[in-house]
C-alpha positions in Angstrom: 15.0 0.3 6.1 13.6 -2.7 4.2 11.6 -2.2 1.0 8.9 -4.6 2.4 8.6 -2.1 5.2 8.1 0.4 2.5 5.1 -1.0 0.0 2.0 -2.7 0.9 2.0 -6.4 1.8 1.0 -8.3 -1.3 -2.8 -9.6 0.2 -3.3 -5.5 1.0 -2.1 -5.0 -2.8 -4.4 -7.4 -4.3 -7.2 -6.0 -2.4 -6.4 -2.8 -3.6 -6.3 -3.7 -7.1 -9.7 -5.5 -6.8 -11.0 -2.1 -5.0 -10.1 -0.1 -8.1 -6.5 1.3 -6.8 -4.8 2.9 -9.7 -2.3 0.5 -10.8 0.6 3.2 -11.3 3.8 3.1 -9.2 7.1 2.7 -8.6 7.5 -0.8 -7.2 5.1 -3.9 -8.2 4.6 -7.2 -7.0 5.5 -9.8 -9.8 5.8 -13.6 -9.8 9.4 -14.8 -10.7 10.4 -18.6 -10.9 7.6 -19.5 -8.5 8.7 -16.7 -6.2 6.7 -13.5 -5.4 9.0 -10.6 -5.4 8.7 -6.6 -5.0 10.4 -5.8 -8.7 10.6 -2.1 -10.1 9.2 -2.4 -13.8 12.5 -1.1 -15.4 14.6 -4.0 -13.8 12.0 -6.9 -15.7 13.9 -6.3 -19.2 17.4 -6.7 -17.2 16.5 -10.0 -15.5 17.3 -13.6 -16.8 14.1 -15.5 -18.3 12.0 -12.3 -18.3 9.1 -14.4 -20.1 8.9 -16.1 -16.7 8.2 -13.2 -14.9 4.2 -12.3 -14.2 3.1 -8.8 -13.0 0.6 -9.5 -10.3 -0.2 -5.9 -9.0 1.5 -2.6 -7.8 2.5 -2.5 -4.7 1.8 1.4 -3.3 4.4 3.0 -1.2 4.1 5.1 1.9 4.1 8.0 -0.3 1.9 7.0 -2.7 -0.8 6.2 -0.7 0.0 9.4 1.5 -1.3 11.0 -1.9 -3.9 9.1 -2.6 -5.6 9.9 0.8 -7.5 12.8 2.0 -5.5 15.6 4.0 -7.6 14.7 7.3 -5.8 11.1 7.6 -2.9 10.7 9.9 -0.5 8.2 10.8 1.9 7.2 13.6 3.8 4.5 15.4 3.6 3.6 18.4 5.1 0.5 20.1 6.5 -1.1 16.5 3.0 -1.1 15.3 1.6 1.6 12.8 -1.7 3.5 13.4 -3.6 5.4 11.2 -6.5 7.7 11.9 -9.0 9.5 10.3 -10.1 13.0 11.8 -13.5 15.2 11.2 -12.0 18.1 9.0 -14.0 21.0 11.4 -12.5 20.0 15.2 -10.1 17.2 14.3 -12.1 14.8 16.5 -11.6 11.1 15.9 -13.4 9.4 13.7 -12.1 6.0 12.8 -8.9 4.3 13.8 -6.8 1.2 12.7 -3.4 -0.2 13.1 -0.9 -2.6 10.7 2.6 -3.7 11.1 3.6 -1.5 8.5 2.6 2.0 7.7 1.9 1.5 4.1 -0.5 -1.4 5.3 -2.1 0.9 7.6 -2.7 3.3 4.9 -3.8 0.9 2.7 -6.4 -0.2 5.0 -7.4 3.4 5.2 -7.6 3.6 1.5 -9.8 0.7 1.5 -12.0 1.8 4.2 -13.1 5.1 2.8 -13.1 3.4 -0.7 -16.2 1.3 0.9 -17.6 4.8 2.1 -17.7 4.0 5.4 -16.6 7.5 6.4 
């Protein structure tokens, strides 16, 4: 599985940062030589010209977002799309449903939705 499938997109990572998502994690979005890349922070010191590397924001993984979401959130894969749902705690009734191209993005969208206090 490609790394980009396991972390949030750059756009959603920026939205998470703006919404107050903690900037801690295994992978980060960096700008390097006019390209945007996902890099582990420990690798930055080994890259050539590291003074040309700019940290943008954390790129949360599926697992990191799973830890950040409440227990009543589930995610599933259907026909190459990922579904993230919120269920009522008492009776497992569906209360919110959304879709994304990756599971990380689906979970990020759910985190943003919950942060806005819509559930």
